[in-house]
N, C-alpha and C positions, 0 to 999 in steps of 0.2 A: 590516563584512565583507560584507554583502549587496550593497553597491555595487561590489565588486570583480568584474570580469568572470569568468564561469564558467570560461573557458579558463585564466585565471591561477589561480583557486582549485583547479582540477583539477591543474594543474602543481605548485602548492605542496603540495597533499596528496600527490601522487605523490613529490615530493622528500622530504617528511618520512618517508613510508613507506620510500622507498629508503634514506634516511640510517639509519633504524633497522635495516634489513636489512644494510646494509654494515657498520655498527658491530657488530652481532651476529656477522656472519661474520668480521670482523677479530679480534674478541675470541676467537672459537672457534679460529681458526687460530693465533693467538698462544699460547693456552694449550696447544694440541696440539703446537706446535713446541717450547715449553718442556718439555713432558712427554717428547717424543721425545729432546731433547738430554740431559735428565737420565737417561733410561733408557740412552742410549748411553754416557754417562759412567760410570754404575754398572756396565755391562757391561765397560767398559775397566778399571775398578778391580778387578773380579773376576778378569779375566785376569791383570792384573799381580800381584794377591795370590797367585794360584795359582803363577805362575812364581817369585815371590820366596819363597813358602813352601817350594817344592821346593828352591830354592837354600839357604835358611837351614837347613832340616832336615838337609841333607847336610853341614853344617859350613861352608858358604860365608859370605861377608861381604857386607853391604849396600853398603859403601863401596868394597871392593876388587874384588869379583867381578861386580857388575852391569854395570860397564864402560859405563855411560850408555845401555845398550840398553833398560833398563826404567824408568829414572828420568831425566826430562828436567829439566835444571837450570833453575830459575826457574818451572817449570810443574807439577812433581810432586815428591813426596818419599816417604820410607819411614822407619819407626821400629820398632825391636824393643824390647818392654817385657816385663819379667818379671811373674810372677804377683803379686808384691808391689808393682807399680807403678814399680819402678826401671827407668830407661832403660838398656838393654843396648847398643844400637847405633842410630845414626841417620845419615841422609844430610844433606849440607849443604842449607840453612843452619840446620837445626834444632839441631844440637849436642846438648847435654844437657837442653834444655828439654822439658817434657812437653807433648804435644799433647792428650791426654785426661786427665780427672780420674781419680782412683783408683776412684770408683764406676762410671764408664764402662768402665774396664779389667775390673773384676770382672764387669760385665754381659756383656762380650765372651766371657768364659770359658764362658758358657752358650749362646752363639750369635753369629753375625755381627751387627755393628752399623754402621749408616750415621750419620754425624754431619756436620752443616754447621758449619764454623768460620768466623766472620766475621774472625778475625785469627789468624795463625800467625807466630811469630817468624821474621824473615828474609824474609817475603813481603809484598808490598804489596796483595794481593788476597785475597778470601775463598776458601775451599776446601771440598772435600767429602772426607771421610775414611771409608774402609772398614776396620774392625777385625775381624780373624779370629783364631781360636785355632789355634796350631801347637804342635808338640813339638820341642824343641831339646835334644839331649843327654839325652833321657829326661825332661825337665822341661817342664811347660806354660809357654807364653809367648804374648804377643799381638803380632801383626804389624799395623802400621798402614800403609796405603797411601793417599796423598792426592793430589789434583790440584786446581789452581786452577780457579775458575769464570769466569775472564776470557774464554776463548774462547766459552763459552756466553752470557755477558752481551753480548759483542760481536756475536754472531750475532743474538741477540734484538733488540739495538738497531738493527742494520741492517734487520732485518725490520720493526720498528716504524716506522723512518723511511720505508721504502718504502710501508707502508700509509698513512702520513700524507700522502704525495705522491699516490699513485695513488687513494686513497679519494675525496678531493674532486674529482679529475678525473673519476672514474667517476660521482660524484653529479651533477656539472655536465652531463655528457653525457646521463645518464639523465633529468635534468630537462628539458633541451632536447628530447629525443626525446618525452617525455611531453607537453610543450607543443605540439609539432607534431602528435602523434597526436590530442590533444584538439581542435586546430583542424580536423583532417580530419573527426572525428566531428561536431563542431558545425557544419561547413559544410552538412551535410544539414539540420540544424535551422534554420540561417539561410535555406536555400532554402525550407523550409516556411513560415518567418515572412514572407518576402517575398511568397510566393504568398497567404498568409492576409491580408496587408495589401491585396491587390488584389481579394479576394472581397467582394462586396456583394450587396444585393438585386437589383441590376441585372445581375448575372452569375450567374444560376442554373446549376447543373450544374458550376461550377468546383470543383475539389478540390485538395487538397495533393499535391505529388509524394511518393510513398512509395518509398524505396530498397528494392531486393530484397536485403536483408542478413540477414534472419532474426533481428535483434537487437531491443533495446529501442526503437531509433529507428524501425524498421519498425512495431512494435506501436503506438508513439505516433502515427505517421502514420495507420495504419488506424483507430485509435480516434477521432482528430480528424475523419477523413472520415466515419465513422459518425455522429459528433455533428452534422456539417454536414448529413448526410442527414436526421437527425431535425429539425434546425432548419428546413431547407427545407420538409419536410413540414408542420411546424407553421405556417410562414409561409404556405404555400399554403392550408392549412386556414383560417387567419384571413382570408386574402384572400377565399376563397369565402364565409366567414361574413359579412364586411362587405358583399360584393356581394349576397348573399341578403337580408341585413337591409335594405339599401338598397332592394331590389326590393319587399320586403314592406311597408316604410314608405311607399314611393311610391304604392302602390295606394290605401290608405285616405286618404292626404293628398289625392290627386287627387279621390277621391270627395267628401271633405269640402269641398274648394274648389268643386267643381261644385255641390254642394247649396247652399252659401252664396251662390254667384253666382246660382243659379236663384231662391233666396229673395229676393235683393236686387233682381233685375230683373223677375221674372215673378210673384211671389206677389201675387195680386190680392185675396185674402181672408184673413181671420184663420185659417181652417181650413187653407188651403194653406201659410201661413207656419208653423203648428204642425207640419204634416207634414214640412216641410223641416227644421225644428229637430229633430224626432224622429229623422229619418234621419241628420242630422249627429251627434246624440248617440250613435247606434249606432256610427258610425265612430270617434268620439272614444273610446268604451269599447274598441273594438278596438285603437286606438293605445296606450291605457294598458296593456292586457294584454300587447301585444307589447313595449312598453318594459320592463315588469316582468320578462317572460321573458328578455329580453336581459340585463337587469341580473343576474338569478340566474345565468345561464350565465357572464357575465363574472366574477362573484365566485368561482364554482366554479373557473374556469380559473386564477385567482390564489390558490387555496386560502384564500379568505376568506369562504366561505359560512357565515354565523353559525348556530350551532345552540344551542338551549336544551333540553338533555335533561331529561326527567322520566319518571316511571313512567306509562305510558299504557295504559288499558284499551281493547282493540281493539273491544269491543262499543260503548263510548261513542264511540270514534273513528268507527266506521261510522255510528252514528246521527246524529252531527253532520254528516257529509258528505252523507248522504241528505236531511237537512232542508234543506240548502242547494240541492239540485237538484230538490226536489219540484215547484217551480213550472215547471220546464222538462221534467219527465218525465210530462206528462199523457198518459194512455192506455198507459203502460208499467208493467210489473210490476217492482218493486224489492224485493229480499230481501237480508238480511245475516245472517251467522252468525259472530260473533267467537269462539265456543267458550271464552269466559272467559280468553282469552290476554292477557297483558300484555307490553309491550315498553318498553325504555328508549330514548326517542327524542324528537325535537322534534315536538310535536303539530301545530303550525301547518304545518311543512314536510310532514308526512305527509298532512295534510288537503289541502294544495296538490297533492301527487303523486296522491292518490286522486281528487281533483276533476278533474284532467286526464284520468285514465283513464275516469272516468264520463262526462265530456264527449265523449270519443271514442266510447264505447259508445252514448251517446244519439244521436250524429250518424250513426254508421255501422252500429250494431248493429240487432238485431231489437226485439221487444217485451218481452223478458225480460232483466233484468240482475241478477246475483248477486254479492255481496261475501262473501268467505270467507277465514278465517284457518286456516292449516295449519302445524303444527310438523313440520319435516322436517330430519333430519341436523344437529341443533344450530342451526337457524335457524328464524325465523318468516316464513312466506310470506303476503303479503296479496294475494289474487287479486281481479280484477274480470273476470267472465265474462259474455259476452252470447251470444244465440242467433241472431246475424246471419250474414251470409255469410262472415265471417272475413276474413283478410288475403289479398290477391292472391298468386298464386304468385311466389316469389322476393323478397317484400317483407319477410319476418320478419327476415332478417339485416341489413336496413337500417332497420328500424322506429325505432330509437332514435337515428339520426343526425339532426343538425340540419337543419331545413328539408326533411326527408324526408317525402314524401306518397305515399299509395297512389294518389291521383288525379293523374295527370301533368298534367292541365289546370289544377289548382289552382282548381277552380271550386266547391268545396264548403265554403269557409270554412276558417279556421285558418291559422296560419303555418308549420305543420310543426315547432313547437318543443315541443309538449305532451309527447311521449314522451322527448325529449331532457332536458326538465326533470325528468321522473320518474327517469331514470337518474342525473342529477346529484344529486338528493336522496338516492337510494338509496346511491350511492357515498360521499357525504358522511357517511353513517351507518356506513360500513364494509361495506355490503351490495352488492347488484347488482339489475339489472332484467332481466326475461325476457318473452318473448312466444311464444305457440303458436297454431296455427290448426287446429282439428279440426272440430267441429260448431258453429263460432262462433269468436269471438276470446277468448283467455285471456291476459291480461297481468297480471303480478304483480311485486312487489318483494320481495326476500329480505333480511331483516335478521338480524344475529347475535342469538342468544338473549340474550347479555349485551352488547347494543349500547351 
């Protein structure tokens, strides 16, 4: 079924629905017509019974005095029956045969009775009988007035035949119209499909044609164009990321190559060779850190950043991070206050994030660095505060972007990925990263209390 074109499936569904509607309408009309014909026949029998009752009550005869005005031969009849069930008088072709049973005659003495008779002597068709009570010669009697159902059956048959002819024709026309209308609607979708096949990375800014129809097709086109906007933005971001990563990798690689060439060609003593190797080792470490940072960001973009959550005491976390930076913090004051707070998180990832924050504080801050944990609005905030000059004006809102640096000349080390890594780790834990600049720089990560 899924391989059938949508246009055909829509037309088929429309045909099935239309067939059900036409069948229901035809059945309703047929039943209504049948009811109207039966009501008309009953009204005709009532009128005839009233005329014949007046005739018989005055001493008239059903056979002599009706003169064919009230009784049509072959289509209607009348019969007069006594209270005891004996036939007193009847029109042709009934003769003396009873139309109603004795029980039905007795029921008529209490009120009018309609009876459908599948067979009456002398008639080839079924009939409908109205039995009413009258008085003849001071005695109660029952007057029967009947008419055949042939005309009603013939009318219903003709109507049924017309429905059987016009119904399929109407269904066919409706199906064709539905097929054409589906084609008109899908033509707009086909136009969007052809345009989508032409859009590629080489044609930025191209969008799908959106009809001004105000229907689902327009909303689909708008949604797809918005998706293309997001994809183009993501593609441009990744292009910038690759370009910046290439730029950052090029610098240490160039320096490493230069140092090795100098060591190879100009190192005249063991001391000079050792110094060249030391400088090369520094650039190698920088390359390693940059590669690790790029790997973390790539995993986070693919929702694959691994986390091993455990109950972490913030006091122990701060102490571990400070021990790792003590050798690089000579002459600076380091303080930590975890306030006995605990979080459910990946300890190694938190150490990595806090290590990046402390590295920035050591590089750009003043002489004092403080680590502090604060419980705030159902979350735990881990702050790294320094007493340096703070962030430059307008930099805070871009601080966590990749390759974003406060120093435009990029001359103070670092690849501009430290804070981006911090935000990535915080978001992987379901939290967020923030920065503020007052009397120094304050950067913190916020983790849910039940992270």
